[in-house]
PDB file as gemmi writes it, atoms N, CA and C in Angstrom:
CRYST1    1.000    1.000    1.000  90.00  90.00  90.00 P 1                      
ATOM      1  N   MET A   1       9.403 -35.417  14.802  1.00  0.00           N  
ATOM      2  CA  MET A   1       9.171 -34.426  15.220  1.00  0.00           C  
ATOM      3  C   MET A   1       9.989 -34.217  16.704  1.00  0.00           C  
ATOM      4  N   LEU A   2       9.780 -32.568  16.874  1.00  0.00           N  
ATOM      5  CA  LEU A   2      11.068 -32.076  17.784  1.00  0.00           C  
ATOM      6  C   LEU A   2      10.048 -32.037  19.127  1.00  0.00           C  
ATOM      7  N   THR A   3      11.131 -32.121  20.244  1.00  0.00           N  
ATOM      8  CA  THR A   3      10.778 -31.632  21.406  1.00  0.00           C  
ATOM      9  C   THR A   3      10.604 -30.595  21.910  1.00  0.00           C  
ATOM     10  N   GLU A   4      10.150 -29.845  22.887  1.00  0.00           N  
ATOM     11  CA  GLU A   4      10.366 -28.369  23.012  1.00  0.00           C  
ATOM     12  C   GLU A   4      12.473 -28.432  23.137  1.00  0.00           C  
ATOM     13  N   GLU A   5      12.521 -29.316  23.938  1.00  0.00           N  
ATOM     14  CA  GLU A   5      14.453 -28.969  24.205  1.00  0.00           C  
ATOM     15  C   GLU A   5      15.379 -29.221  22.879  1.00  0.00           C  
ATOM     16  N   ASP A   6      14.594 -29.748  21.818  1.00  0.00           N  
ATOM     17  CA  ASP A   6      15.646 -29.804  20.326  1.00  0.00           C  
ATOM     18  C   ASP A   6      15.057 -28.754  19.802  1.00  0.00           C  
ATOM     19  N   ALA A   7      13.588 -27.872  19.862  1.00  0.00           N  
ATOM     20  CA  ALA A   7      13.639 -26.367  19.386  1.00  0.00           C  
ATOM     21  C   ALA A   7      14.090 -25.621  19.881  1.00  0.00           C  
ATOM     22  N   ARG A   8      14.565 -25.491  21.351  1.00  0.00           N  
ATOM     23  CA  ARG A   8      15.753 -24.917  21.806  1.00  0.00           C  
ATOM     24  C   ARG A   8      16.803 -24.679  21.086  1.00  0.00           C  
ATOM     25  N   ARG A   9      17.545 -26.229  21.272  1.00  0.00           N  
ATOM     26  CA  ARG A   9      18.607 -26.160  20.494  1.00  0.00           C  
ATOM     27  C   ARG A   9      18.976 -25.340  19.237  1.00  0.00           C  
ATOM     28  N   LEU A  10      18.030 -25.662  18.262  1.00  0.00           N  
ATOM     29  CA  LEU A  10      17.579 -24.851  16.890  1.00  0.00           C  
ATOM     30  C   LEU A  10      17.896 -23.695  16.999  1.00  0.00           C  
ATOM     31  N   VAL A  11      17.339 -23.069  18.159  1.00  0.00           N  
ATOM     32  CA  VAL A  11      17.434 -21.520  18.315  1.00  0.00           C  
ATOM     33  C   VAL A  11      18.486 -20.936  18.913  1.00  0.00           C  
ATOM     34  N   LEU A  12      18.951 -21.682  19.896  1.00  0.00           N  
ATOM     35  CA  LEU A  12      20.025 -20.962  20.501  1.00  0.00           C  
ATOM     36  C   LEU A  12      21.445 -21.296  19.494  1.00  0.00           C  
ATOM     37  N   ALA A  13      21.194 -22.512  18.821  1.00  0.00           N  
ATOM     38  CA  ALA A  13      21.996 -22.273  17.671  1.00  0.00           C  
ATOM     39  C   ALA A  13      22.429 -21.301  16.522  1.00  0.00           C  
ATOM     40  N   GLU A  14      21.068 -20.820  16.337  1.00  0.00           N  
ATOM     41  CA  GLU A  14      20.696 -19.803  15.330  1.00  0.00           C  
ATOM     42  C   GLU A  14      20.908 -18.392  16.114  1.00  0.00           C  
ATOM     43  N   ILE A  15      20.650 -18.528  17.438  1.00  0.00           N  
ATOM     44  CA  ILE A  15      21.085 -17.484  18.305  1.00  0.00           C  
ATOM     45  C   ILE A  15      22.783 -16.830  18.039  1.00  0.00           C  
ATOM     46  N   ASP A  16      22.992 -18.561  18.180  1.00  0.00           N  
ATOM     47  CA  ASP A  16      24.700 -18.312  18.491  1.00  0.00           C  
ATOM     48  C   ASP A  16      25.565 -17.665  17.238  1.00  0.00           C  
ATOM     49  N   THR A  17      24.892 -17.658  16.003  1.00  0.00           N  
ATOM     50  CA  THR A  17      25.446 -17.236  15.091  1.00  0.00           C  
ATOM     51  C   THR A  17      25.220 -15.620  14.904  1.00  0.00           C  
ATOM     52  N   MET A  18      24.581 -15.093  15.479  1.00  0.00           N  
ATOM     53  CA  MET A  18      24.364 -13.591  15.654  1.00  0.00           C  
ATOM     54  C   MET A  18      25.523 -12.950  16.986  1.00  0.00           C  
ATOM     55  N   ARG A  19      25.993 -13.886  17.567  1.00  0.00           N  
ATOM     56  CA  ARG A  19      26.415 -13.423  18.765  1.00  0.00           C  
ATOM     57  C   ARG A  19      28.016 -12.344  18.495  1.00  0.00           C  
ATOM     58  N   GLY A  20      28.467 -12.610  17.356  1.00  0.00           N  
ATOM     59  CA  GLY A  20      29.774 -11.702  17.190  1.00  0.00           C  
ATOM     60  C   GLY A  20      29.527 -10.572  16.836  1.00  0.00           C  
ATOM     61  N   ARG A  21      27.997 -10.149  15.884  1.00  0.00           N  
ATOM     62  CA  ARG A  21      27.487  -8.728  15.897  1.00  0.00           C  
ATOM     63  C   ARG A  21      27.069  -8.101  16.980  1.00  0.00           C  
ATOM     64  N   ALA A  22      26.929  -8.382  18.122  1.00  0.00           N  
ATOM     65  CA  ALA A  22      26.211  -8.198  19.587  1.00  0.00           C  
ATOM     66  C   ALA A  22      27.531  -8.368  20.370  1.00  0.00           C  
ATOM     67  N   GLU A  23      27.278  -6.783  21.148  1.00  0.00           N  
ATOM     68  CA  GLU A  23      28.101  -6.096  22.121  1.00  0.00           C  
ATOM     69  C   GLU A  23      27.554  -7.141  23.773  1.00  0.00           C  
ATOM     70  N   TYR A  24      25.892  -7.785  23.534  1.00  0.00           N  
ATOM     71  CA  TYR A  24      25.543  -8.091  25.090  1.00  0.00           C  
ATOM     72  C   TYR A  24      25.628  -9.459  24.546  1.00  0.00           C  
ATOM     73  N   ASP A  25      25.180 -10.283  26.157  1.00  0.00           N  
ATOM     74  CA  ASP A  25      24.476 -11.304  25.422  1.00  0.00           C  
ATOM     75  C   ASP A  25      23.104 -11.986  25.046  1.00  0.00           C  
ATOM     76  N   LEU A  26      23.028 -12.787  24.220  1.00  0.00           N  
ATOM     77  CA  LEU A  26      22.272 -13.170  24.075  1.00  0.00           C  
ATOM     78  C   LEU A  26      21.078 -13.962  24.674  1.00  0.00           C  
ATOM     79  N   GLN A  27      20.099 -14.167  24.342  1.00  0.00           N  
ATOM     80  CA  GLN A  27      19.766 -15.568  25.427  1.00  0.00           C  
ATOM     81  C   GLN A  27      18.555 -15.576  25.229  1.00  0.00           C  
ATOM     82  N   ILE A  28      17.538 -16.923  25.108  1.00  0.00           N  
ATOM     83  CA  ILE A  28      16.121 -16.970  24.934  1.00  0.00           C  
ATOM     84  C   ILE A  28      15.451 -16.340  26.313  1.00  0.00           C  
ATOM     85  N   HIS A  29      14.374 -15.506  26.441  1.00  0.00           N  
ATOM     86  CA  HIS A  29      13.946 -15.270  27.259  1.00  0.00           C  
ATOM     87  C   HIS A  29      12.713 -15.473  28.030  1.00  0.00           C  
ATOM     88  N   ARG A  30      11.414 -15.921  26.625  1.00  0.00           N  
ATOM     89  CA  ARG A  30      10.644 -16.848  26.966  1.00  0.00           C  
ATOM     90  C   ARG A  30      10.397 -17.786  26.056  1.00  0.00           C  
ATOM     91  N   VAL A  31       9.247 -18.704  26.019  1.00  0.00           N  
ATOM     92  CA  VAL A  31       8.884 -19.632  25.619  1.00  0.00           C  
ATOM     93  C   VAL A  31       7.199 -19.852  25.459  1.00  0.00           C  
ATOM     94  N   GLU A  32       6.654 -19.506  24.431  1.00  0.00           N  
ATOM     95  CA  GLU A  32       5.430 -20.199  24.272  1.00  0.00           C  
ATOM     96  C   GLU A  32       4.761 -20.896  23.731  1.00  0.00           C  
ATOM     97  N   ALA A  33       4.019 -22.170  24.002  1.00  0.00           N  
ATOM     98  CA  ALA A  33       3.848 -23.406  23.553  1.00  0.00           C  
ATOM     99  C   ALA A  33       2.377 -22.988  22.382  1.00  0.00           C  
ATOM    100  N   LEU A  34       2.447 -23.684  21.382  1.00  0.00           N  
ATOM    101  CA  LEU A  34       1.491 -23.581  20.807  1.00  0.00           C  
ATOM    102  C   LEU A  34       1.202 -24.543  19.869  1.00  0.00           C  
ATOM    103  N   PRO A  35      -0.311 -24.995  19.076  1.00  0.00           N  
ATOM    104  CA  PRO A  35      -0.541 -26.502  19.001  1.00  0.00           C  
ATOM    105  C   PRO A  35       0.363 -26.959  17.952  1.00  0.00           C  
ATOM    106  N   PHE A  36       1.026 -26.070  17.560  1.00  0.00           N  
ATOM    107  CA  PHE A  36       1.932 -26.899  16.124  1.00  0.00           C  
ATOM    108  C   PHE A  36       3.339 -26.679  16.555  1.00  0.00           C  
ATOM    109  N   GLY A  37       3.922 -25.932  17.502  1.00  0.00           N  
ATOM    110  CA  GLY A  37       5.175 -25.899  18.176  1.00  0.00           C  
ATOM    111  C   GLY A  37       5.244 -24.917  19.337  1.00  0.00           C  
ATOM    112  N   TRP A  38       5.967 -23.914  18.778  1.00  0.00           N  
ATOM    113  CA  TRP A  38       6.446 -22.822  20.270  1.00  0.00           C  
ATOM    114  C   TRP A  38       7.260 -21.513  19.225  1.00  0.00           C  
ATOM    115  N   ILE A  39       6.655 -20.440  20.063  1.00  0.00           N  
ATOM    116  CA  ILE A  39       7.597 -18.936  19.635  1.00  0.00           C  
ATOM    117  C   ILE A  39       8.926 -18.781  20.667  1.00  0.00           C  
ATOM    118  N   PHE A  40       9.958 -18.599  20.412  1.00  0.00           N  
ATOM    119  CA  PHE A  40      10.903 -18.534  21.460  1.00  0.00           C  
ATOM    120  C   PHE A  40      11.419 -16.515  20.663  1.00  0.00           C  
ATOM    121  N   TYR A  41      11.058 -16.344  22.237  1.00  0.00           N  
ATOM    122  CA  TYR A  41      11.695 -15.214  22.530  1.00  0.00           C  
ATOM    123  C   TYR A  41      12.767 -14.866  22.939  1.00  0.00           C  
ATOM    124  N   TRP A  42      13.906 -13.758  22.292  1.00  0.00           N  
ATOM    125  CA  TRP A  42      14.712 -13.951  22.613  1.00  0.00           C  
ATOM    126  C   TRP A  42      15.278 -12.241  22.899  1.00  0.00           C  
ATOM    127  N   GLY A  43      16.177 -12.008  23.337  1.00  0.00           N  
ATOM    128  CA  GLY A  43      17.171 -10.524  23.598  1.00  0.00           C  
ATOM    129  C   GLY A  43      18.515 -10.402  23.870  1.00  0.00           C  
ATOM    130  N   ALA A  44      19.033  -9.419  23.901  1.00  0.00           N  
ATOM    131  CA  ALA A  44      19.880  -9.229  24.987  1.00  0.00           C  
ATOM    132  C   ALA A  44      19.744  -8.653  26.626  1.00  0.00           C  
ATOM    133  N   VAL A  45      20.957  -9.587  27.203  1.00  0.00           N  
ATOM    134  CA  VAL A  45      21.055  -9.590  28.868  1.00  0.00           C  
ATOM    135  C   VAL A  45      22.448  -8.656  28.736  1.00  0.00           C  
ATOM    136  N   ARG A  46      22.200  -7.609  29.646  1.00  0.00           N  
ATOM    137  CA  ARG A  46      23.412  -7.271  30.333  1.00  0.00           C  
ATOM    138  C   ARG A  46      23.999  -6.428  31.938  1.00  0.00           C  
ATOM    139  N   ASP A  47      24.528  -7.220  32.358  1.00  0.00           N  
ATOM    140  CA  ASP A  47      24.306  -6.866  33.891  1.00  0.00           C  
ATOM    141  C   ASP A  47      22.672  -6.598  34.152  1.00  0.00           C  
ATOM    142  N   GLY A  48      22.221  -8.003  34.026  1.00  0.00           N  
ATOM    143  CA  GLY A  48      21.251  -8.368  34.853  1.00  0.00           C  
ATOM    144  C   GLY A  48      20.205  -8.032  34.027  1.00  0.00           C  
ATOM    145  N   ARG A  49      19.815  -7.229  32.876  1.00  0.00           N  
ATOM    146  CA  ARG A  49      19.300  -5.774  32.196  1.00  0.00           C  
ATOM    147  C   ARG A  49      18.800  -6.365  31.086  1.00  0.00           C  
ATOM    148  N   ARG A  50      18.046  -6.051  30.636  1.00  0.00           N  
ATOM    149  CA  ARG A  50      17.906  -6.479  28.950  1.00  0.00           C  
ATOM    150  C   ARG A  50      17.575  -5.246  28.329  1.00  0.00           C  
ATOM    151  N   PRO A  51      18.783  -4.939  27.683  1.00  0.00           N  
ATOM    152  CA  PRO A  51      18.899  -3.516  26.886  1.00  0.00           C  
ATOM    153  C   PRO A  51      18.261  -3.659  25.537  1.00  0.00           C  
ATOM    154  N   LEU A  52      17.693  -2.934  24.782  1.00  0.00           N  
ATOM    155  CA  LEU A  52      16.750  -2.731  24.084  1.00  0.00           C  
ATOM    156  C   LEU A  52      18.230  -3.361  22.442  1.00  0.00           C  
ATOM    157  N   LEU A  53      17.355  -4.180  21.648  1.00  0.00           N  
ATOM    158  CA  LEU A  53      18.138  -4.919  20.416  1.00  0.00           C  
ATOM    159  C   LEU A  53      17.324  -4.867  19.337  1.00  0.00           C  
ATOM    160  N   GLY A  54      17.244  -4.064  18.102  1.00  0.00           N  
ATOM    161  CA  GLY A  54      16.912  -3.907  17.259  1.00  0.00           C  
ATOM    162  C   GLY A  54      16.530  -5.384  16.616  1.00  0.00           C  
ATOM    163  N   GLY A  55      15.908  -5.919  15.517  1.00  0.00           N  
ATOM    164  CA  GLY A  55      15.764  -6.470  15.272  1.00  0.00           C  
ATOM    165  C   GLY A  55      15.996  -8.055  15.608  1.00  0.00           C  
ATOM    166  N   ASN A  56      15.784  -8.249  17.117  1.00  0.00           N  
ATOM    167  CA  ASN A  56      15.542  -9.647  17.181  1.00  0.00           C  
ATOM    168  C   ASN A  56      14.093 -10.481  17.207  1.00  0.00           C  
ATOM    169  N   GLY A  57      13.654 -10.447  16.012  1.00  0.00           N  
ATOM    170  CA  GLY A  57      12.112 -10.706  16.233  1.00  0.00           C  
ATOM    171  C   GLY A  57      12.331 -12.184  16.482  1.00  0.00           C  
ATOM    172  N   PRO A  58      10.984 -12.759  17.336  1.00  0.00           N  
ATOM    173  CA  PRO A  58      10.963 -14.046  17.840  1.00  0.00           C  
ATOM    174  C   PRO A  58      11.009 -14.863  16.689  1.00  0.00           C  
ATOM    175  N   PHE A  59      11.521 -16.077  17.019  1.00  0.00           N  
ATOM    176  CA  PHE A  59      11.632 -17.469  16.797  1.00  0.00           C  
ATOM    177  C   PHE A  59      10.099 -18.539  16.649  1.00  0.00           C  
ATOM    178  N   LEU A  60       9.630 -18.896  15.327  1.00  0.00           N  
ATOM    179  CA  LEU A  60       8.879 -19.716  15.373  1.00  0.00           C  
ATOM    180  C   LEU A  60       9.411 -21.146  15.289  1.00  0.00           C  
ATOM    181  N   VAL A  61       9.099 -22.318  15.477  1.00  0.00           N  
ATOM    182  CA  VAL A  61       9.430 -23.402  15.329  1.00  0.00           C  
ATOM    183  C   VAL A  61       8.545 -24.453  15.337  1.00  0.00           C  
ATOM    184  N   ASP A  62       8.433 -25.134  14.405  1.00  0.00           N  
ATOM    185  CA  ASP A  62       7.008 -26.136  14.323  1.00  0.00           C  
ATOM    186  C   ASP A  62       7.548 -27.346  14.234  1.00  0.00           C  
ATOM    187  N   ARG A  63       6.839 -28.095  15.138  1.00  0.00           N  
ATOM    188  CA  ARG A  63       7.143 -29.524  15.945  1.00  0.00           C  
ATOM    189  C   ARG A  63       7.378 -30.316  14.521  1.00  0.00           C  
ATOM    190  N   GLU A  64       6.477 -30.451  13.961  1.00  0.00           N  
ATOM    191  CA  GLU A  64       6.347 -31.687  12.603  1.00  0.00           C  
ATOM    192  C   GLU A  64       7.222 -31.654  11.640  1.00  0.00           C  
ATOM    193  N   ASN A  65       7.708 -30.199  11.324  1.00  0.00           N  
ATOM    194  CA  ASN A  65       8.290 -30.267  10.299  1.00  0.00           C  
ATOM    195  C   ASN A  65       9.637 -30.061  10.429  1.00  0.00           C  
ATOM    196  N   GLU A  66       9.847 -29.635  11.246  1.00  0.00           N  
ATOM    197  CA  GLU A  66      11.170 -28.746  12.052  1.00  0.00           C  
ATOM    198  C   GLU A  66      11.293 -27.888  11.723  1.00  0.00           C  
ATOM    199  N   ARG A  67      10.913 -26.570  11.339  1.00  0.00           N  
ATOM    200  CA  ARG A  67      10.687 -25.575  10.668  1.00  0.00           C  
ATOM    201  C   ARG A  67      11.073 -24.776  11.850  1.00  0.00           C  
ATOM    202  N   LEU A  68      12.478 -23.614  11.056  1.00  0.00           N  
ATOM    203  CA  LEU A  68      13.043 -22.325  12.267  1.00  0.00           C  
ATOM    204  C   LEU A  68      12.448 -21.282  11.338  1.00  0.00           C  
ATOM    205  N   ILE A  69      11.405 -20.526  11.643  1.00  0.00           N  
ATOM    206  CA  ILE A  69      11.282 -19.379  10.978  1.00  0.00           C  
ATOM    207  C   ILE A  69      11.509 -18.033  11.822  1.00  0.00           C  
ATOM    208  N   GLY A  70      12.319 -17.053  11.283  1.00  0.00           N  
ATOM    209  CA  GLY A  70      12.540 -15.754  12.071  1.00  0.00           C  
ATOM    210  C   GLY A  70      11.131 -15.105  12.102  1.00  0.00           C  
ATOM    211  N   LEU A  71      10.896 -14.158  12.790  1.00  0.00           N  
ATOM    212  CA  LEU A  71       9.660 -13.538  12.698  1.00  0.00           C  
ATOM    213  C   LEU A  71      10.303 -12.194  12.468  1.00  0.00           C  
ATOM    214  N   PRO A  72       9.575 -11.194  11.432  1.00  0.00           N  
ATOM    215  CA  PRO A  72      10.074  -9.775  11.935  1.00  0.00           C  
ATOM    216  C   PRO A  72       9.157  -9.322  13.138  1.00  0.00           C  
ATOM    217  N   THR A  73       9.887  -8.209  13.587  1.00  0.00           N  
ATOM    218  CA  THR A  73       9.458  -7.223  14.646  1.00  0.00           C  
ATOM    219  C   THR A  73       8.532  -6.087  14.270  1.00  0.00           C  
ATOM    220  N   HIS A  74       8.397  -6.008  12.802  1.00  0.00           N  
ATOM    221  CA  HIS A  74       6.663  -4.716  12.350  1.00  0.00           C  
ATOM    222  C   HIS A  74       5.809  -5.572  12.177  1.00  0.00           C  
ATOM    223  N   THR A  75       5.670  -6.696  12.103  1.00  0.00           N  
ATOM    224  CA  THR A  75       3.869  -7.412  12.178  1.00  0.00           C  
ATOM    225  C   THR A  75       3.743  -7.545  13.772  1.00  0.00           C  
ATOM    226  N   PRO A  76       2.536  -7.863  14.419  1.00  0.00           N  
ATOM    227  CA  PRO A  76       2.467  -8.451  15.523  1.00  0.00           C  
ATOM    228  C   PRO A  76       2.416 -10.215  15.589  1.00  0.00           C  
ATOM    229  N   VAL A  77       3.248 -10.528  16.448  1.00  0.00           N  
ATOM    230  CA  VAL A  77       3.416 -12.182  16.545  1.00  0.00           C  
ATOM    231  C   VAL A  77       2.111 -12.894  16.294  1.00  0.00           C  
ATOM    232  N   SER A  78       0.867 -12.390  17.239  1.00  0.00           N  
ATOM    233  CA  SER A  78      -0.212 -13.297  16.521  1.00  0.00           C  
ATOM    234  C   SER A  78      -0.592 -12.992  15.273  1.00  0.00           C  
ATOM    235  N   HIS A  79      -0.523 -12.181  14.722  1.00  0.00           N  
ATOM    236  CA  HIS A  79      -1.127 -11.898  13.348  1.00  0.00           C  
ATOM    237  C   HIS A  79      -0.061 -12.904  12.487  1.00  0.00           C  
ATOM    238  N   GLN A  80       1.248 -13.141  12.552  1.00  0.00           N  
ATOM    239  CA  GLN A  80       1.797 -13.985  12.065  1.00  0.00           C  
ATOM    240  C   GLN A  80       1.821 -15.445  12.566  1.00  0.00           C  
ATOM    241  N   ILE A  81       1.564 -16.060  13.482  1.00  0.00           N  
ATOM    242  CA  ILE A  81       1.146 -17.354  14.123  1.00  0.00           C  
ATOM    243  C   ILE A  81      -0.671 -17.367  13.152  1.00  0.00           C  
ATOM    244  N   ALA A  82      -1.326 -16.511  13.140  1.00  0.00           N  
ATOM    245  CA  ALA A  82      -2.338 -16.478  12.070  1.00  0.00           C  
ATOM    246  C   ALA A  82      -2.213 -17.112  10.979  1.00  0.00           C  
ATOM    247  N   ASP A  83      -1.343 -16.119  10.242  1.00  0.00           N  
ATOM    248  CA  ASP A  83      -0.941 -16.241   8.983  1.00  0.00           C  
ATOM    249  C   ASP A  83      -0.248 -17.860   8.530  1.00  0.00           C  
ATOM    250  N   TYR A  84       0.754 -18.450   9.579  1.00  0.00           N  
ATOM    251  CA  TYR A  84       1.366 -19.939   9.427  1.00  0.00           C  
ATOM    252  C   TYR A  84       0.778 -20.789   9.866  1.00  0.00           C  
ATOM    253  N   GLU A  85      -0.572 -20.796  10.754  1.00  0.00           N  
ATOM    254  CA  GLU A  85      -1.823 -21.636  10.338  1.00  0.00           C  
ATOM    255  C   GLU A  85      -2.476 -21.700   9.464  1.00  0.00           C  
ATOM    256  N   ARG A  86      -2.761 -20.626   8.531  1.00  0.00           N  
ATOM    257  CA  ARG A  86      -3.117 -20.749   7.436  1.00  0.00           C  
ATOM    258  C   ARG A  86      -2.369 -21.653   6.334  1.00  0.00           C  
ATOM    259  N   ARG A  87      -1.316 -21.056   6.425  1.00  0.00           N  
ATOM    260  CA  ARG A  87      -0.198 -21.874   5.454  1.00  0.00           C  
ATOM    261  C   ARG A  87      -0.067 -23.013   5.796  1.00  0.00           C  
ATOM    262  N   LEU A  88      -0.326 -23.695   7.182  1.00  0.00           N  
ATOM    263  CA  LEU A  88      -0.522 -25.490   7.435  1.00  0.00           C  
ATOM    264  C   LEU A  88      -1.655 -25.619   7.149  1.00  0.00           C  
ATOM    265  N   ARG A  89      -2.537 -25.422   6.808  1.00  0.00           N  
ATOM    266  CA  ARG A  89      -3.903 -25.860   6.050  1.00  0.00           C  
ATOM    267  C   ARG A  89      -4.068 -25.931   4.979  1.00  0.00           C  
ATOM    268  N   ARG A  90      -3.565 -25.027   3.935  1.00  0.00           N  
ATOM    269  CA  ARG A  90      -2.983 -24.825   3.087  1.00  0.00           C  
ATOM    270  C   ARG A  90      -2.072 -26.034   2.217  1.00  0.00           C  
ATOM    271  N   GLU A  91      -1.101 -26.346   3.116  1.00  0.00           N  
ATOM    272  CA  GLU A  91      -0.365 -27.402   2.908  1.00  0.00           C  
ATOM    273  C   GLU A  91      -0.372 -28.747   2.982  1.00  0.00           C  
ATOM    274  N   SER A  92      -1.429 -28.797   4.148  1.00  0.00           N  
ATOM    275  CA  SER A  92      -2.237 -30.282   4.610  1.00  0.00           C  
ATOM    276  C   SER A  92      -3.155 -30.582   3.279  1.00  0.00           C  
ATOM    277  N   HIS A  93      -4.055 -29.506   2.803  1.00  0.00           N  
ATOM    278  CA  HIS A  93      -5.399 -29.070   1.672  1.00  0.00           C  
ATOM    279  C   HIS A  93      -4.427 -30.113   0.865  1.00  0.00           C  
ATOM    280  N   ALA A  94      -3.092 -29.419   0.290  1.00  0.00           N  
ATOM    281  CA  ALA A  94      -2.473 -29.767  -1.264  1.00  0.00           C  
ATOM    282  C   ALA A  94      -2.251 -31.175  -0.789  1.00  0.00           C  
ATOM    283  N   ARG A  95      -1.493 -31.512   0.552  1.00  0.00           N  
ATOM    284  CA  ARG A  95      -0.850 -33.321  -0.110  1.00  0.00           C  
ATOM    285  C   ARG A  95      -1.889 -33.783   0.050  1.00  0.00           C  
ATOM    286  N   ASN A  96      -2.921 -33.636   0.879  1.00  0.00           N  
ATOM    287  CA  ASN A  96      -4.197 -34.728   0.819  1.00  0.00           C  
ATOM    288  C   ASN A  96      -4.891 -34.681  -0.861  1.00  0.00           C  
ATOM    289  N   LEU A  97      -5.046 -33.856  -1.362  1.00  0.00           N  
ATOM    290  CA  LEU A  97      -5.735 -33.448  -2.704  1.00  0.00           C  
ATOM    291  C   LEU A  97      -4.541 -34.416  -3.893  1.00  0.00           C  
ATOM    292  N   ALA A  98      -3.154 -33.873  -3.223  1.00  0.00           N  
ATOM    293  CA  ALA A  98      -2.459 -34.983  -4.480  1.00  0.00           C  
ATOM    294  C   ALA A  98      -2.188 -36.452  -4.142  1.00  0.00           C  
ATOM    295  N   ALA A  99      -2.615 -36.988  -2.806  1.00  0.00           N  
ATOM    296  CA  ALA A  99      -2.779 -38.370  -2.275  1.00  0.00           C  
ATOM    297  C   ALA A  99      -4.077 -39.092  -2.989  1.00  0.00           C  
ATOM    298  N   LYS A 100      -5.015 -38.219  -2.730  1.00  0.00           N  
ATOM    299  CA  LYS A 100      -6.370 -38.214  -3.580  1.00  0.00           C  
ATOM    300  C   LYS A 100      -6.261 -38.588  -5.337  1.00  0.00           C  
ATOM    301  N   GLN A 101      -5.949 -37.561  -6.007  1.00  0.00           N  
ATOM    302  CA  GLN A 101      -5.231 -37.857  -7.280  1.00  0.00           C  
ATOM    303  C   GLN A 101      -4.073 -38.929  -7.380  1.00  0.00           C  
ATOM    304  N   ALA A 102      -3.258 -39.723  -6.646  1.00  0.00           N  
ATOM    305  CA  ALA A 102      -2.307 -40.105  -7.534  1.00  0.00           C  
ATOM    306  C   ALA A 102      -3.513 -42.148  -6.921  1.00  0.00           C  
ATOM    307  N   ALA A 103      -4.133 -41.953  -5.819  1.00  0.00           N  
ATOM    308  CA  ALA A 103      -5.198 -43.078  -5.894  1.00  0.00           C  
ATOM    309  C   ALA A 103      -6.376 -43.158  -6.727  1.00  0.00           C  
ATOM    310  N   GLN A 104      -6.187 -42.068  -6.845  1.00  0.00           N  
ATOM    311  CA  GLN A 104      -7.271 -42.092  -8.917  1.00  0.00           C  
ATOM    312  C   GLN A 104      -6.484 -42.995  -9.823  1.00  0.00           C  
ATOM    313  N   GLN A 105      -5.243 -42.322 -10.024  1.00  0.00           N  
ATOM    314  CA  GLN A 105      -4.638 -42.839 -11.035  1.00  0.00           C  
ATOM    315  C   GLN A 105      -4.125 -44.320 -10.522  1.00  0.00           C  
ATOM    316  N   ARG A 106      -4.287 -44.434  -9.692  1.00  0.00           N  
ATOM    317  CA  ARG A 106      -3.950 -45.982  -8.873  1.00  0.00           C  
ATOM    318  C   ARG A 106      -5.187 -47.108  -9.223  1.00  0.00           C  
ATOM    319  N   GLY A 107      -6.399 -46.499  -9.474  1.00  0.00           N  
ATOM    320  CA  GLY A 107      -7.727 -46.918  -9.204  1.00  0.00           C  
ATOM    321  C   GLY A 107      -7.799 -47.860  -7.391  1.00  0.00           C  
ATOM    322  N   THR A 108      -6.922 -47.131  -6.531  1.00  0.00           N  
ATOM    323  CA  THR A 108      -7.382 -47.505  -5.019  1.00  0.00           C  
ATOM    324  C   THR A 108      -7.646 -46.421  -4.526  1.00  0.00           C  
ATOM    325  N   PRO A 109      -8.292 -46.948  -3.048  1.00  0.00           N  
ATOM    326  CA  PRO A 109      -8.979 -45.903  -2.090  1.00  0.00           C  
ATOM    327  C   PRO A 109      -7.580 -44.963  -1.863  1.00  0.00           C  
ATOM    328  N   ALA A 110      -8.397 -43.661  -1.406  1.00  0.00           N  
ATOM    329  CA  ALA A 110      -7.222 -42.595  -0.898  1.00  0.00           C  
ATOM    330  C   ALA A 110      -7.146 -42.434   0.373  1.00  0.00           C  
ATOM    331  N   PRO A 111      -5.959 -42.151   0.853  1.00  0.00           N  
ATOM    332  CA  PRO A 111      -5.782 -42.019   2.241  1.00  0.00           C  
ATOM    333  C   PRO A 111      -6.561 -41.258   2.693  1.00  0.00           C  
ATOM    334  N   GLY A 112      -6.954 -41.543   4.664  1.00  0.00           N  
ATOM    335  CA  GLY A 112      -7.548 -40.626   5.041  1.00  0.00           C  
ATOM    336  C   GLY A 112      -7.230 -38.989   5.066  1.00  0.00           C  
ATOM    337  N   PRO A 113      -7.648 -38.875   5.780  1.00  0.00           N  
ATOM    338  CA  PRO A 113      -6.600 -37.091   6.183  1.00  0.00           C  
ATOM    339  C   PRO A 113      -5.787 -37.101   7.049  1.00  0.00           C  
ATOM    340  N   ALA A 114      -4.428 -36.361   7.200  1.00  0.00           N  
ATOM    341  CA  ALA A 114      -3.270 -36.451   7.748  1.00  0.00           C  
ATOM    342  C   ALA A 114      -3.280 -35.700   8.515  1.00  0.00           C  
TER     343      ALA A 114                                                      
END                                                                             
């Protein structure tokens, strides 16, 4: 399980891969905590100002499975968070179903919800 500081390091490493393509300093501007992780908003800084930078969608970091997902800028972040939460529920349901089926095949009680 990631801490916010671990997640920050992942995001900064990803931003570092983009530094050669930008003529500005790139840094994290804001972090939003979510029930499952964080959203890191980032962008350019030059002479204390924040010039517009295209294609710098925020990063979603999931604390449980350590996913780092770059979010596109063409869809509102709130919609993308809702989509990701639905994905997590589907994955959890699929894991629970697989565990129940495996337990039935072994003839043992299935584990409780994850």
